[in-house]
N, CA, C and O atoms as a Maestro MAE file, in Angstrom:
{
 s_m_m2io_version
 :::
 2.0.0
}

f_m_ct {
 s_m_title
 :::
 protein
 m_atom[308] {
  # First column is atom index #
  i_m_mmod_type
  r_m_x_coord
  r_m_y_coord
  r_m_z_coord
  i_m_residue_number
  s_m_chain_name
  s_m_pdb_residue_name
  s_m_pdb_atom_name
  i_m_atomic_number
  :::
  1 25 0.846 -1.182 0.000 1 A "MET " " N  " 7
  2 3 0.000 0.000 0.000 1 A "MET " " CA " 6
  3 2 0.886 1.239 0.000 1 A "MET " " C  " 6
  4 15 1.811 1.339 0.807 1 A "MET " " O  " 8
  5 25 0.614 2.181 -0.895 2 A "SER " " N  " 7
  6 3 1.402 3.394 -1.014 2 A "SER " " CA " 6
  7 2 0.986 4.430 0.020 2 A "SER " " C  " 6
  8 15 -0.171 4.506 0.435 2 A "SER " " O  " 8
  9 25 1.959 5.210 0.413 3 A "GLU " " N  " 7
  10 3 1.743 6.271 1.386 3 A "GLU " " CA " 6
  11 2 1.099 7.485 0.702 3 A "GLU " " C  " 6
  12 15 1.555 7.923 -0.355 3 A "GLU " " O  " 8
  13 25 0.040 8.021 1.312 4 A "THR " " N  " 7
  14 3 -0.597 9.232 0.796 4 A "THR " " CA " 6
  15 2 0.244 10.429 1.202 4 A "THR " " C  " 6
  16 15 0.532 10.621 2.383 4 A "THR " " O  " 8
  17 25 0.643 11.242 0.214 5 A "ILE " " N  " 7
  18 3 1.441 12.425 0.537 5 A "ILE " " CA " 6
  19 2 0.614 13.711 0.489 5 A "ILE " " C  " 6
  20 15 0.925 14.672 1.193 5 A "ILE " " O  " 8
  21 25 -0.428 13.735 -0.331 6 A "LEU " " N  " 7
  22 3 -1.295 14.911 -0.407 6 A "LEU " " CA " 6
  23 2 -2.741 14.453 -0.493 6 A "LEU " " C  " 6
  24 15 -3.093 13.617 -1.326 6 A "LEU " " O  " 8
  25 25 -3.572 15.006 0.375 7 A "GLU " " N  " 7
  26 3 -4.994 14.677 0.356 7 A "GLU " " CA " 6
  27 2 -5.807 15.966 0.436 7 A "GLU " " C  " 6
  28 15 -5.584 16.804 1.310 7 A "GLU " " O  " 8
  29 25 -6.732 16.106 -0.472 8 A "ILE " " N  " 7
  30 3 -7.644 17.244 -0.494 8 A "ILE " " CA " 6
  31 2 -9.021 16.698 -0.161 8 A "ILE " " C  " 6
  32 15 -9.484 15.741 -0.780 8 A "ILE " " O  " 8
  33 25 -9.679 17.315 0.826 9 A "LYS " " N  " 7
  34 3 -10.983 16.827 1.284 9 A "LYS " " CA " 6
  35 2 -12.035 17.920 1.152 9 A "LYS " " C  " 6
  36 15 -11.986 18.934 1.847 9 A "LYS " " O  " 8
  37 25 -12.996 17.696 0.243 10 A "GLU " " N  " 7
  38 3 -14.169 18.569 0.113 10 A "GLU " " CA " 6
  39 2 -13.797 20.052 0.031 10 A "GLU " " C  " 6
  40 15 -14.424 20.885 0.686 10 A "GLU " " O  " 8
  41 25 -12.793 20.381 -0.759 11 A "LEU " " N  " 7
  42 3 -12.302 21.754 -0.882 11 A "LEU " " CA " 6
  43 2 -13.344 22.651 -1.539 11 A "LEU " " C  " 6
  44 15 -13.932 22.303 -2.563 11 A "LEU " " O  " 8
  45 25 -13.559 23.816 -0.927 12 A "LYS " " N  " 7
  46 3 -14.508 24.797 -1.458 12 A "LYS " " CA " 6
  47 2 -13.831 26.159 -1.538 12 A "LYS " " C  " 6
  48 15 -13.189 26.605 -0.587 12 A "LYS " " O  " 8
  49 25 -13.984 26.815 -2.688 13 A "LYS " " N  " 7
  50 3 -13.436 28.156 -2.901 13 A "LYS " " CA " 6
  51 2 -14.365 28.906 -3.828 13 A "LYS " " C  " 6
  52 15 -14.762 28.395 -4.876 13 A "LYS " " O  " 8
  53 25 -14.710 30.125 -3.438 14 A "SER " " N  " 7
  54 3 -15.560 30.991 -4.256 14 A "SER " " CA " 6
  55 2 -14.932 32.368 -4.336 14 A "SER " " C  " 6
  56 15 -14.179 32.776 -3.452 14 A "SER " " O  " 8
  57 25 -15.248 33.069 -5.394 15 A "PHE " " N  " 7
  58 3 -14.920 34.480 -5.512 15 A "PHE " " CA " 6
  59 2 -16.249 35.216 -5.582 15 A "PHE " " C  " 6
  60 15 -16.926 35.197 -6.610 15 A "PHE " " O  " 8
  61 25 -16.616 35.863 -4.483 16 A "GLY " " N  " 7
  62 3 -17.935 36.486 -4.392 16 A "GLY " " CA " 6
  63 2 -19.012 35.418 -4.455 16 A "GLY " " C  " 6
  64 15 -18.969 34.442 -3.707 16 A "GLY " " O  " 8
  65 25 -19.970 35.597 -5.338 17 A "ASP " " N  " 7
  66 3 -21.052 34.618 -5.512 17 A "ASP " " CA " 6
  67 2 -20.712 33.552 -6.547 17 A "ASP " " C  " 6
  68 15 -21.557 32.724 -6.886 17 A "ASP " " O  " 8
  69 25 -19.480 33.567 -7.049 18 A "ASN " " N  " 7
  70 3 -19.070 32.647 -8.109 18 A "ASN " " CA " 6
  71 2 -18.280 31.467 -7.526 18 A "ASN " " C  " 6
  72 15 -17.092 31.612 -7.238 18 A "ASN " " O  " 8
  73 25 -18.921 30.299 -7.346 19 A "PRO " " N  " 7
  74 3 -18.185 29.139 -6.831 19 A "PRO " " CA " 6
  75 2 -17.181 28.632 -7.868 19 A "PRO " " C  " 6
  76 15 -17.519 28.448 -9.038 19 A "PRO " " O  " 8
  77 25 -15.948 28.412 -7.425 20 A "ILE " " N  " 7
  78 3 -14.885 27.935 -8.310 20 A "ILE " " CA " 6
  79 2 -14.610 26.453 -8.045 20 A "ILE " " C  " 6
  80 15 -14.638 25.640 -8.970 20 A "ILE " " O  " 8
  81 25 -14.348 26.107 -6.800 21 A "LEU " " N  " 7
  82 3 -14.120 24.715 -6.397 21 A "LEU " " CA " 6
  83 2 -15.253 24.321 -5.459 21 A "LEU " " C  " 6
  84 15 -15.482 24.984 -4.446 21 A "LEU " " O  " 8
  85 25 -15.959 23.253 -5.789 22 A "GLN " " N  " 7
  86 3 -17.137 22.851 -5.021 22 A "GLN " " CA " 6
  87 2 -17.003 21.409 -4.546 22 A "GLN " " C  " 6
  88 15 -17.400 20.482 -5.251 22 A "GLN " " O  " 8
  89 25 -16.449 21.219 -3.364 23 A "GLY " " N  " 7
  90 3 -16.345 19.882 -2.800 23 A "GLY " " CA " 6
  91 2 -15.310 18.997 -3.472 23 A "GLY " " C  " 6
  92 15 -15.502 17.786 -3.577 23 A "GLY " " O  " 8
  93 25 -14.215 19.593 -3.928 24 A "LEU " " N  " 7
  94 3 -13.153 18.845 -4.609 24 A "LEU " " CA " 6
  95 2 -12.410 17.946 -3.626 24 A "LEU " " C  " 6
  96 15 -11.964 18.410 -2.577 24 A "LEU " " O  " 8
  97 25 -12.274 16.681 -3.954 25 A "SER " " N  " 7
  98 3 -11.503 15.733 -3.151 25 A "SER " " CA " 6
  99 2 -10.521 15.007 -4.054 25 A "SER " " C  " 6
  100 15 -10.832 14.670 -5.196 25 A "SER " " O  " 8
  101 25 -9.321 14.771 -3.516 26 A "LEU " " N  " 7
  102 3 -8.250 14.153 -4.293 26 A "LEU " " CA " 6
  103 2 -7.242 13.541 -3.335 26 A "LEU " " C  " 6
  104 15 -6.959 14.108 -2.280 26 A "LEU " " O  " 8
  105 25 -6.705 12.395 -3.697 27 A "GLU " " N  " 7
  106 3 -5.664 11.747 -2.900 27 A "GLU " " CA " 6
  107 2 -4.506 11.394 -3.824 27 A "GLU " " C  " 6
  108 15 -4.686 10.721 -4.839 27 A "GLU " " O  " 8
  109 25 -3.312 11.861 -3.456 28 A "ILE " " N  " 7
  110 3 -2.113 11.583 -4.248 28 A "ILE " " CA " 6
  111 2 -1.156 10.768 -3.390 28 A "ILE " " C  " 6
  112 15 -0.798 11.159 -2.279 28 A "ILE " " O  " 8
  113 25 -0.754 9.634 -3.930 29 A "LYS " " N  " 7
  114 3 0.151 8.736 -3.208 29 A "LYS " " CA " 6
  115 2 1.590 8.940 -3.675 29 A "LYS " " C  " 6
  116 15 1.838 9.404 -4.788 29 A "LYS " " O  " 8
  117 25 2.519 8.589 -2.813 30 A "LYS " " N  " 7
  118 3 3.943 8.713 -3.111 30 A "LYS " " CA " 6
  119 2 4.263 8.004 -4.429 30 A "LYS " " C  " 6
  120 15 3.863 6.859 -4.639 30 A "LYS " " O  " 8
  121 25 4.987 8.694 -5.313 31 A "GLY " " N  " 7
  122 3 5.392 8.125 -6.588 31 A "GLY " " CA " 6
  123 2 4.432 8.380 -7.735 31 A "GLY " " C  " 6
  124 15 4.780 8.147 -8.892 31 A "GLY " " O  " 8
  125 25 3.223 8.856 -7.435 32 A "GLU " " N  " 7
  126 3 2.258 9.138 -8.497 32 A "GLU " " CA " 6
  127 2 2.610 10.431 -9.221 32 A "GLU " " C  " 6
  128 15 3.173 11.357 -8.636 32 A "GLU " " O  " 8
  129 25 2.272 10.476 -10.491 33 A "VAL " " N  " 7
  130 3 2.391 11.689 -11.294 33 A "VAL " " CA " 6
  131 2 0.971 12.164 -11.572 33 A "VAL " " C  " 6
  132 15 0.127 11.389 -12.022 33 A "VAL " " O  " 8
  133 25 0.712 13.440 -11.303 34 A "VAL " " N  " 7
  134 3 -0.635 13.985 -11.438 34 A "VAL " " CA " 6
  135 2 -0.620 15.151 -12.420 34 A "VAL " " C  " 6
  136 15 0.281 15.989 -12.389 34 A "VAL " " O  " 8
  137 25 -1.618 15.195 -13.285 35 A "VAL " " N  " 7
  138 3 -1.794 16.288 -14.234 35 A "VAL " " CA " 6
  139 2 -3.126 16.960 -13.918 35 A "VAL " " C  " 6
  140 15 -4.141 16.289 -13.732 35 A "VAL " " O  " 8
  141 25 -3.112 18.284 -13.861 36 A "ILE " " N  " 7
  142 3 -4.346 19.045 -13.678 36 A "ILE " " CA " 6
  143 2 -4.695 19.634 -15.034 36 A "ILE " " C  " 6
  144 15 -3.978 20.486 -15.560 36 A "ILE " " O  " 8
  145 25 -5.797 19.172 -15.590 37 A "LEU " " N  " 7
  146 3 -6.155 19.506 -16.962 37 A "LEU " " CA " 6
  147 2 -7.609 19.947 -17.021 37 A "LEU " " C  " 6
  148 15 -8.474 19.333 -16.397 37 A "LEU " " O  " 8
  149 25 -7.877 21.000 -17.765 38 A "GLY " " N  " 7
  150 3 -9.251 21.456 -17.933 38 A "GLY " " CA " 6
  151 2 -9.295 22.748 -18.715 38 A "GLY " " C  " 6
  152 15 -8.261 23.363 -18.973 38 A "GLY " " O  " 8
  153 25 -10.495 23.162 -19.093 39 A "PRO " " N  " 7
  154 3 -10.640 24.385 -19.883 39 A "PRO " " CA " 6
  155 2 -10.339 25.632 -19.053 39 A "PRO " " C  " 6
  156 15 -10.294 25.582 -17.824 39 A "PRO " " O  " 8
  157 25 -10.139 26.728 -19.736 40 A "SER " " N  " 7
  158 3 -9.898 28.013 -19.097 40 A "SER " " CA " 6
  159 2 -11.039 28.351 -18.137 40 A "SER " " C  " 6
  160 15 -12.215 28.238 -18.484 40 A "SER " " O  " 8
  161 25 -10.669 28.766 -16.930 41 A "GLY " " N  " 7
  162 3 -11.672 29.187 -15.960 41 A "GLY " " CA " 6
  163 2 -12.266 28.094 -15.107 41 A "GLY " " C  " 6
  164 15 -13.195 28.355 -14.344 41 A "GLY " " O  " 8
  165 25 -11.758 26.866 -15.210 42 A "CYS " " N  " 7
  166 3 -12.369 25.764 -14.450 42 A "CYS " " CA " 6
  167 2 -11.813 25.628 -13.031 42 A "CYS " " C  " 6
  168 15 -12.342 24.844 -12.244 42 A "CYS " " O  " 8
  169 25 -10.745 26.386 -12.683 43 A "GLY " " N  " 7
  170 3 -10.232 26.359 -11.316 43 A "GLY " " CA " 6
  171 2 -8.860 25.736 -11.143 43 A "GLY " " C  " 6
  172 15 -8.440 25.502 -10.010 43 A "GLY " " O  " 8
  173 25 -8.149 25.459 -12.222 44 A "LYS " " N  " 7
  174 3 -6.820 24.828 -12.118 44 A "LYS " " CA " 6
  175 2 -5.846 25.705 -11.324 44 A "LYS " " C  " 6
  176 15 -5.222 25.243 -10.369 44 A "LYS " " O  " 8
  177 25 -5.725 26.956 -11.721 45 A "SER " " N  " 7
  178 3 -4.804 27.873 -11.039 45 A "SER " " CA " 6
  179 2 -5.268 28.163 -9.624 45 A "SER " " C  " 6
  180 15 -4.449 28.275 -8.712 45 A "SER " " O  " 8
  181 25 -6.566 28.284 -9.433 46 A "THR " " N  " 7
  182 3 -7.107 28.518 -8.094 46 A "THR " " CA " 6
  183 2 -6.772 27.355 -7.177 46 A "THR " " C  " 6
  184 15 -6.395 27.569 -6.025 46 A "THR " " O  " 8
  185 25 -6.902 26.132 -7.666 47 A "LEU " " N  " 7
  186 3 -6.538 24.963 -6.871 47 A "LEU " " CA " 6
  187 2 -5.075 25.034 -6.451 47 A "LEU " " C  " 6
  188 15 -4.758 24.834 -5.278 47 A "LEU " " O  " 8
  189 25 -4.188 25.316 -7.387 48 A "LEU " " N  " 7
  190 3 -2.761 25.384 -7.065 48 A "LEU " " CA " 6
  191 2 -2.464 26.524 -6.097 48 A "LEU " " C  " 6
  192 15 -1.601 26.382 -5.231 48 A "LEU " " O  " 8
  193 25 -3.157 27.646 -6.227 49 A "ARG " " N  " 7
  194 3 -2.965 28.762 -5.300 49 A "ARG " " CA " 6
  195 2 -3.467 28.395 -3.894 49 A "ARG " " C  " 6
  196 15 -2.879 28.827 -2.903 49 A "ARG " " O  " 8
  197 25 -4.522 27.620 -3.799 50 A "CYS " " N  " 7
  198 3 -4.999 27.141 -2.497 50 A "CYS " " CA " 6
  199 2 -3.994 26.170 -1.885 50 A "CYS " " C  " 6
  200 15 -3.746 26.202 -0.680 50 A "CYS " " O  " 8
  201 25 -3.421 25.311 -2.718 51 A "LEU " " N  " 7
  202 3 -2.458 24.326 -2.222 51 A "LEU " " CA " 6
  203 2 -1.198 24.975 -1.669 51 A "LEU " " C  " 6
  204 15 -0.618 24.469 -0.708 51 A "LEU " " O  " 8
  205 25 -0.762 26.094 -2.262 52 A "ASN " " N  " 7
  206 3 0.470 26.713 -1.765 52 A "ASN " " CA " 6
  207 2 0.213 27.885 -0.825 52 A "ASN " " C  " 6
  208 15 1.138 28.624 -0.489 52 A "ASN " " O  " 8
  209 25 -1.042 28.062 -0.397 53 A "GLY " " N  " 7
  210 3 -1.353 29.047 0.629 53 A "GLY " " CA " 6
  211 2 -1.554 30.465 0.132 53 A "GLY " " C  " 6
  212 15 -1.668 31.383 0.944 53 A "GLY " " O  " 8
  213 25 -1.600 30.673 -1.174 54 A "LEU " " N  " 7
  214 3 -1.802 32.017 -1.710 54 A "LEU " " CA " 6
  215 2 -3.268 32.430 -1.718 54 A "LEU " " C  " 6
  216 15 -3.575 33.619 -1.804 54 A "LEU " " O  " 8
  217 25 -4.167 31.471 -1.629 55 A "GLU " " N  " 7
  218 3 -5.610 31.735 -1.556 55 A "GLU " " CA " 6
  219 2 -6.167 31.026 -0.328 55 A "GLU " " C  " 6
  220 15 -5.785 29.895 -0.027 55 A "GLU " " O  " 8
  221 25 -7.069 31.697 0.375 56 A "SER " " N  " 7
  222 3 -7.765 31.039 1.480 56 A "SER " " CA " 6
  223 2 -8.906 30.197 0.898 56 A "SER " " C  " 6
  224 15 -9.331 30.403 -0.238 56 A "SER " " O  " 8
  225 25 -9.383 29.258 1.692 57 A "ILE " " N  " 7
  226 3 -10.491 28.409 1.245 57 A "ILE " " CA " 6
  227 2 -11.698 28.649 2.147 57 A "ILE " " C  " 6
  228 15 -11.554 29.095 3.286 57 A "ILE " " O  " 8
  229 25 -12.879 28.352 1.632 58 A "GLN " " N  " 7
  230 3 -14.099 28.521 2.416 58 A "GLN " " CA " 6
  231 2 -14.537 27.230 3.106 58 A "GLN " " C  " 6
  232 15 -15.373 27.269 4.008 58 A "GLN " " O  " 8
  233 25 -13.996 26.108 2.701 59 A "GLY " " N  " 7
  234 3 -14.383 24.851 3.319 59 A "GLY " " CA " 6
  235 2 -13.465 23.730 2.894 59 A "GLY " " C  " 6
  236 15 -12.761 23.829 1.889 59 A "GLY " " O  " 8
  237 25 -13.479 22.663 3.671 60 A "GLY " " N  " 7
  238 3 -12.653 21.506 3.369 60 A "GLY " " CA " 6
  239 2 -11.305 21.572 4.056 60 A "GLY " " C  " 6
  240 15 -11.084 22.401 4.939 60 A "GLY " " O  " 8
  241 25 -10.411 20.697 3.646 61 A "ASP " " N  " 7
  242 3 -9.082 20.621 4.254 61 A "ASP " " CA " 6
  243 2 -8.074 20.131 3.226 61 A "ASP " " C  " 6
  244 15 -8.421 19.445 2.264 61 A "ASP " " O  " 8
  245 25 -6.825 20.498 3.449 62 A "ILE " " N  " 7
  246 3 -5.709 20.050 2.620 62 A "ILE " " CA " 6
  247 2 -4.678 19.450 3.562 62 A "ILE " " C  " 6
  248 15 -4.174 20.130 4.456 62 A "ILE " " O  " 8
  249 25 -4.366 18.172 3.359 63 A "LEU " " N  " 7
  250 3 -3.406 17.483 4.218 63 A "LEU " " CA " 6
  251 2 -2.142 17.167 3.435 63 A "LEU " " C  " 6
  252 15 -2.202 16.563 2.363 63 A "LEU " " O  " 8
  253 25 -1.005 17.575 3.968 64 A "LEU " " N  " 7
  254 3 0.298 17.267 3.400 64 A "LEU " " CA " 6
  255 2 1.020 16.378 4.396 64 A "LEU " " C  " 6
  256 15 1.293 16.800 5.520 64 A "LEU " " O  " 8
  257 25 1.330 15.158 4.000 65 A "ASP " " N  " 7
  258 3 1.910 14.160 4.908 65 A "ASP " " CA " 6
  259 2 1.089 14.026 6.188 65 A "ASP " " C  " 6
  260 15 1.641 13.877 7.277 65 A "ASP " " O  " 8
  261 25 -0.238 14.081 6.046 66 A "GLY " " N  " 7
  262 3 -1.132 13.881 7.176 66 A "GLY " " CA " 6
  263 2 -1.384 15.108 8.029 66 A "GLY " " C  " 6
  264 15 -2.190 15.045 8.958 66 A "GLY " " O  " 8
  265 25 -0.716 16.233 7.745 67 A "GLN " " N  " 7
  266 3 -0.898 17.458 8.521 67 A "GLN " " CA " 6
  267 2 -1.705 18.468 7.722 67 A "GLN " " C  " 6
  268 15 -1.472 18.664 6.529 67 A "GLN " " O  " 8
  269 25 -2.655 19.105 8.393 68 A "SER " " N  " 7
  270 3 -3.477 20.112 7.729 68 A "SER " " CA " 6
  271 2 -2.645 21.359 7.451 68 A "SER " " C  " 6
  272 15 -2.090 21.955 8.374 68 A "SER " " O  " 8
  273 25 -2.558 21.754 6.188 69 A "ILE " " N  " 7
  274 3 -1.854 22.992 5.868 69 A "ILE " " CA " 6
  275 2 -2.800 24.183 5.993 69 A "ILE " " C  " 6
  276 15 -2.355 25.331 5.979 69 A "ILE " " O  " 8
  277 25 -4.091 23.921 6.115 70 A "VAL " " N  " 7
  278 3 -5.065 24.989 6.317 70 A "VAL " " CA " 6
  279 2 -4.942 25.510 7.747 70 A "VAL " " C  " 6
  280 15 -4.947 26.720 7.970 70 A "VAL " " O  " 8
  281 25 -4.835 24.616 8.698 71 A "GLU " " N  " 7
  282 3 -4.732 24.995 10.106 71 A "GLU " " CA " 6
  283 2 -3.305 25.357 10.501 71 A "GLU " " C  " 6
  284 15 -3.109 26.153 11.420 71 A "GLU " " O  " 8
  285 25 -2.310 24.794 9.831 72 A "ASN " " N  " 7
  286 3 -0.912 24.962 10.216 72 A "ASN " " CA " 6
  287 2 -0.156 25.708 9.123 72 A "ASN " " C  " 6
  288 15 0.535 25.089 8.314 72 A "ASN " " O  " 8
  289 25 -0.282 27.031 9.094 73 A "LYS " " N  " 7
  290 3 0.370 27.837 8.053 73 A "LYS " " CA " 6
  291 2 1.895 27.796 8.163 73 A "LYS " " C  " 6
  292 15 2.575 28.140 7.196 73 A "LYS " " O  " 8
  293 25 2.454 27.389 9.301 74 A "LYS " " N  " 7
  294 3 3.910 27.332 9.474 74 A "LYS " " CA " 6
  295 2 4.560 26.309 8.556 74 A "LYS " " C  " 6
  296 15 5.776 26.334 8.363 74 A "LYS " " O  " 8
  297 25 3.775 25.419 7.997 75 A "ILE " " N  " 7
  298 3 4.318 24.389 7.111 75 A "ILE " " CA " 6
  299 2 4.954 25.010 5.870 75 A "ILE " " C  " 6
  300 15 5.780 24.373 5.215 75 A "ILE " " O  " 8
  301 25 4.575 26.259 5.536 76 A "PHE " " N  " 7
  302 3 5.105 26.934 4.351 76 A "PHE " " CA " 6
  303 2 6.404 27.677 4.625 76 A "PHE " " C  " 6
  304 15 7.053 28.132 3.683 76 A "PHE " " O  " 8
  305 25 6.807 27.816 5.892 77 A "THR " " N  " 7
  306 3 8.018 28.591 6.203 77 A "THR " " CA " 6
  307 2 9.234 27.715 6.300 77 A "THR " " C  " 6
  308 15 10.332 28.210 6.555 77 A "THR " " O  " 8
  :::
 }
 m_bond[307] {
  # First column is bond index #
  i_m_from
  i_m_to
  i_m_order
  :::
  1 1 2 1
  2 2 3 1
  3 3 4 2
  4 3 5 1
  5 5 6 1
  6 6 7 1
  7 7 8 2
  8 7 9 1
  9 9 10 1
  10 10 11 1
  11 11 12 2
  12 11 13 1
  13 13 14 1
  14 14 15 1
  15 15 16 2
  16 15 17 1
  17 17 18 1
  18 18 19 1
  19 19 20 2
  20 19 21 1
  21 21 22 1
  22 22 23 1
  23 23 24 2
  24 23 25 1
  25 25 26 1
  26 26 27 1
  27 27 28 2
  28 27 29 1
  29 29 30 1
  30 30 31 1
  31 31 32 2
  32 31 33 1
  33 33 34 1
  34 34 35 1
  35 35 36 2
  36 35 37 1
  37 37 38 1
  38 38 39 1
  39 39 40 2
  40 39 41 1
  41 41 42 1
  42 42 43 1
  43 43 44 2
  44 43 45 1
  45 45 46 1
  46 46 47 1
  47 47 48 2
  48 47 49 1
  49 49 50 1
  50 50 51 1
  51 51 52 2
  52 51 53 1
  53 53 54 1
  54 54 55 1
  55 55 56 2
  56 55 57 1
  57 57 58 1
  58 58 59 1
  59 59 60 2
  60 59 61 1
  61 61 62 1
  62 62 63 1
  63 63 64 2
  64 63 65 1
  65 65 66 1
  66 66 67 1
  67 67 68 2
  68 67 69 1
  69 69 70 1
  70 70 71 1
  71 71 72 2
  72 71 73 1
  73 73 74 1
  74 74 75 1
  75 75 76 2
  76 75 77 1
  77 77 78 1
  78 78 79 1
  79 79 80 2
  80 79 81 1
  81 81 82 1
  82 82 83 1
  83 83 84 2
  84 83 85 1
  85 85 86 1
  86 86 87 1
  87 87 88 2
  88 87 89 1
  89 89 90 1
  90 90 91 1
  91 91 92 2
  92 91 93 1
  93 93 94 1
  94 94 95 1
  95 95 96 2
  96 95 97 1
  97 97 98 1
  98 98 99 1
  99 99 100 2
  100 99 101 1
  101 101 102 1
  102 102 103 1
  103 103 104 2
  104 103 105 1
  105 105 106 1
  106 106 107 1
  107 107 108 2
  108 107 109 1
  109 109 110 1
  110 110 111 1
  111 111 112 2
  112 111 113 1
  113 113 114 1
  114 114 115 1
  115 115 116 2
  116 115 117 1
  117 117 118 1
  118 118 119 1
  119 119 120 2
  120 119 121 1
  121 121 122 1
  122 122 123 1
  123 123 124 2
  124 123 125 1
  125 125 126 1
  126 126 127 1
  127 127 128 2
  128 127 129 1
  129 129 130 1
  130 130 131 1
  131 131 132 2
  132 131 133 1
  133 133 134 1
  134 134 135 1
  135 135 136 2
  136 135 137 1
  137 137 138 1
  138 138 139 1
  139 139 140 2
  140 139 141 1
  141 141 142 1
  142 142 143 1
  143 143 144 2
  144 143 145 1
  145 145 146 1
  146 146 147 1
  147 147 148 2
  148 147 149 1
  149 149 150 1
  150 150 151 1
  151 151 152 2
  152 151 153 1
  153 153 154 1
  154 154 155 1
  155 155 156 2
  156 155 157 1
  157 157 158 1
  158 158 159 1
  159 159 160 2
  160 159 161 1
  161 161 162 1
  162 162 163 1
  163 163 164 2
  164 163 165 1
  165 165 166 1
  166 166 167 1
  167 167 168 2
  168 167 169 1
  169 169 170 1
  170 170 171 1
  171 171 172 2
  172 171 173 1
  173 173 174 1
  174 174 175 1
  175 175 176 2
  176 175 177 1
  177 177 178 1
  178 178 179 1
  179 179 180 2
  180 179 181 1
  181 181 182 1
  182 182 183 1
  183 183 184 2
  184 183 185 1
  185 185 186 1
  186 186 187 1
  187 187 188 2
  188 187 189 1
  189 189 190 1
  190 190 191 1
  191 191 192 2
  192 191 193 1
  193 193 194 1
  194 194 195 1
  195 195 196 2
  196 195 197 1
  197 197 198 1
  198 198 199 1
  199 199 200 2
  200 199 201 1
  201 201 202 1
  202 202 203 1
  203 203 204 2
  204 203 205 1
  205 205 206 1
  206 206 207 1
  207 207 208 2
  208 207 209 1
  209 209 210 1
  210 210 211 1
  211 211 212 2
  212 211 213 1
  213 213 214 1
  214 214 215 1
  215 215 216 2
  216 215 217 1
  217 217 218 1
  218 218 219 1
  219 219 220 2
  220 219 221 1
  221 221 222 1
  222 222 223 1
  223 223 224 2
  224 223 225 1
  225 225 226 1
  226 226 227 1
  227 227 228 2
  228 227 229 1
  229 229 230 1
  230 230 231 1
  231 231 232 2
  232 231 233 1
  233 233 234 1
  234 234 235 1
  235 235 236 2
  236 235 237 1
  237 237 238 1
  238 238 239 1
  239 239 240 2
  240 239 241 1
  241 241 242 1
  242 242 243 1
  243 243 244 2
  244 243 245 1
  245 245 246 1
  246 246 247 1
  247 247 248 2
  248 247 249 1
  249 249 250 1
  250 250 251 1
  251 251 252 2
  252 251 253 1
  253 253 254 1
  254 254 255 1
  255 255 256 2
  256 255 257 1
  257 257 258 1
  258 258 259 1
  259 259 260 2
  260 259 261 1
  261 261 262 1
  262 262 263 1
  263 263 264 2
  264 263 265 1
  265 265 266 1
  266 266 267 1
  267 267 268 2
  268 267 269 1
  269 269 270 1
  270 270 271 1
  271 271 272 2
  272 271 273 1
  273 273 274 1
  274 274 275 1
  275 275 276 2
  276 275 277 1
  277 277 278 1
  278 278 279 1
  279 279 280 2
  280 279 281 1
  281 281 282 1
  282 282 283 1
  283 283 284 2
  284 283 285 1
  285 285 286 1
  286 286 287 1
  287 287 288 2
  288 287 289 1
  289 289 290 1
  290 290 291 1
  291 291 292 2
  292 291 293 1
  293 293 294 1
  294 294 295 1
  295 295 296 2
  296 295 297 1
  297 297 298 1
  298 298 299 1
  299 299 300 2
  300 299 301 1
  301 301 302 1
  302 302 303 1
  303 303 304 2
  304 303 305 1
  305 305 306 1
  306 306 307 1
  307 307 308 2
  :::
 }
}
């Protein structure tokens, strides 16, 4: 069984009344290669900005090696 290195749980992000990410969940295991693909405006860049702490989220959680990066902003320093 592979170790999960990144887990996204029910991620929600909106800009005003415009929902961008609605309950997105994803699990990435060690050694996996992941591609984020979609049309313009579907939330690819917003997802990456949420993952690296440049955007706040309205709901859900992001776990890196089992630790919430939403609650523990020190993980980026």
